[in-house]
N, C-alpha and C positions, 0 to 999 in steps of 0.2 A: 481490584483483583489482580494479583500479580502472575506473571507468566507460570509461575511453578503450581498455580492451583488448576490452570487449564488442563482438563482431562483430554490429552491427546491419544487415541485410540490407534495404536499402532498398526492394527489389521485394517484399518482404513487407508492407509498410505500404501496402495498398491501400485507402485511404479519402481523402475530403477533406473540409476543415473545411465546406465549403458542405453536403455529404450530412449531416453531424452535425446542423447547424443545422436542415435541412428536417425530420429526423426529429423534432426537439424540438418544433416546430410552432408557435412564437412568432414574434413580429415581430423581426426583426433587431436592433431597438434595444433591445430587453429583455434580450437575449443579452450577458452582461458578460464572463464567463471559461469557456475551454473548456481542461479539462487530461486528458492522455491518463494512465493509471496502471496499474499492475498489470505482469504478464509480460513485456508490450511493452516496458515501460521497464526492468525488471531485467535482461532479456536472456535469460529462461527460456522464452519462448515458442517453440511451432513453428509449422509453417504453417497449421495449422487452429485456432491459438488465438484466443479472442475479442479484440476491442479494448474496453477498459474507459475509459468517460470519465466525468468530472465536470463537470457544467456548471452555471455560476452565472447564474441568469436571475430578473429581476423578475416574479413568477408569484402568482396566487392559492393555488396548492398550494405548502405551505412545502417539501414533498419529493415527488418521485415517480421511478419507473423506467420505462424505455423498453428492451424487449428485441425486437430485431428482426434476424434473420439474424445476422450476425457481430458485431453491436454491443450491447453493454450500456452504456446511458446512465443515469446518475444525476443528475436536476435538482434543484438545492438553491437556495433563495433565499439573498441574502447574508446574512440574519440568521441562518438554518440553518448557513450554512458558518462564520460567526464563532463561532456557538454552540459548534460542532463542535471549531473550532480550538482555542477557549478551553479545552475539554475534553481537548485534547491529542490527537485521534484521529488515528492513522496516517495513514490516506487523506489527510485534510487537510494534513497535515505533508507528505507525499509530494507534493501539489498544489503547495504555496506553494515547496518547494525542487525542484521538477522541473528537469531539464534543459532546455535551450533546445526541443529538439524537441518536447517533451510539454507545453510550455505553448503551446498553439494560438492562443490569445488571451486575454489578459490587460489587461482595463479596470483593474479594482481590483487593486493590489498589496498583498498581506498580509505579505510577507516582511519588508519593512524595520520593520514595526511589530509584529512578532511577539515575543512574552514571556510568561513564565510562571512562576510559582514553582516552584524546583528539586523540592521535596518533593511537590509536587502533580503535577510532569510524571512524576516516578518512580513515583508510585503508579498513575498513568494507564496509564503503558507496562508496569509488571507486570501489572496486570489484563487489559489488552488480550492480553498473550501468554498469560496463564494461560487466559482464555476460549477463545482458539484450541487451546490444548492440549487442554482439556476436550472441545472440538468434535471433536479428531482420536478422541478415546477412544469417543464417542459413534458416529462415523461407522465407525469399525472394528466395533463392535458391530452395525451394521446392515449390515455387508459393503459399505459405499460406499468401497472402498478408494481410488479416485482423490481423493475430497474429504478422506478421513482423512489421506494422506501431504502433501497440500497445505497441511492445517491445522497439522501438525507443522513443517514448512517455515515458514509465516507465524508460529508461536510463536517460532521461532527468530530470524527476518527482524526482527520487531517489536522484539526486544531489541538487536540489532545497530544497526538504525537509531536507536534510542533513545540508544544509548551515542554515536552519531555527533553527534547534537544536544546532549548534556550535554558533549561534549569540545570541540566546534568550532562550536556555535550552529548547525547545519544539518545536513541529510542530504547528503553529499557524495558517496558512493559507493554507487550504487543496485545494483551487482552483488556486494557484499559477502557476501551470504547465498547467493550462487549455488553455492559448493561445497557447502553443505548440501543444496540441492535435488537437484544429481547424486547425491550419497551416497544421500539419500533415495530418489530414483526409482529406482535402481539395484538395490535391495534386493528380492530376490527372497522376500519374507515378508509374512503378511498377518493377523498377531496383535499385537494390542497390548501385549502385555507385551513381545514382542521390541523394538519400537521404544521402547516406556518405559525398559527397562533399557538400552538403547544413547544415548538422546537425553537422558532426565532429568538425569544427571549434568552434562552439559554446559550445560544448560538453567539448572542451578542456579549453575554458573559465571559465565554472564553474568548472571544475576540480582544475583550478589554484586558483579559488577564496576560495575553499573550503581548499585547503592546506595553504593558507596563512591566513586565519580566525583564529583569536584566539577564543578560546572558552569561553562562559560566565558560564555556570553552569553544563556543561556536566561531 
């Protein structure tokens, strides 16, 4: 599914850039970039879904988080953002390659300067996917089913987005993993072993594809 086929309901996007800046609580000249990421960008959101934002700002705090109502706002300094991008953190990759509607403000553009060693990139993507997979296992044991199934989805999504970056030098289809989300969320089962048997073989296929793929412009 391409991004153009996702039905973004504009009436569900009930926020303003100024509202986000006000919540950050810094002078406007210190706020550099504002990105939206997560389900509202993938197209997997529902009416009650939170809005996830990453804000780059000059601040004494390298990293902080604000949770207020429907907003989850992560505030990073430019150095923190650059360090995480160098580590190939998926959230940062999603920000720099975000579609236009999700790049609410972009004073510093990182996309053109992005580059990393393919071996390092692959290791990072595999580790992030694995961590999300293991988080799912833990959440099933805690009977936190909502976070458990989300973590399985993210584990698969990270690999798919990694394949996009390896093959095309960017994330070009933020909805590619949505079929996995639909399948996972429709399952009426609450045991880890069921999900492991169903999705682990497919996860391994994606891992093998990533390891065998030669990079384009990474």
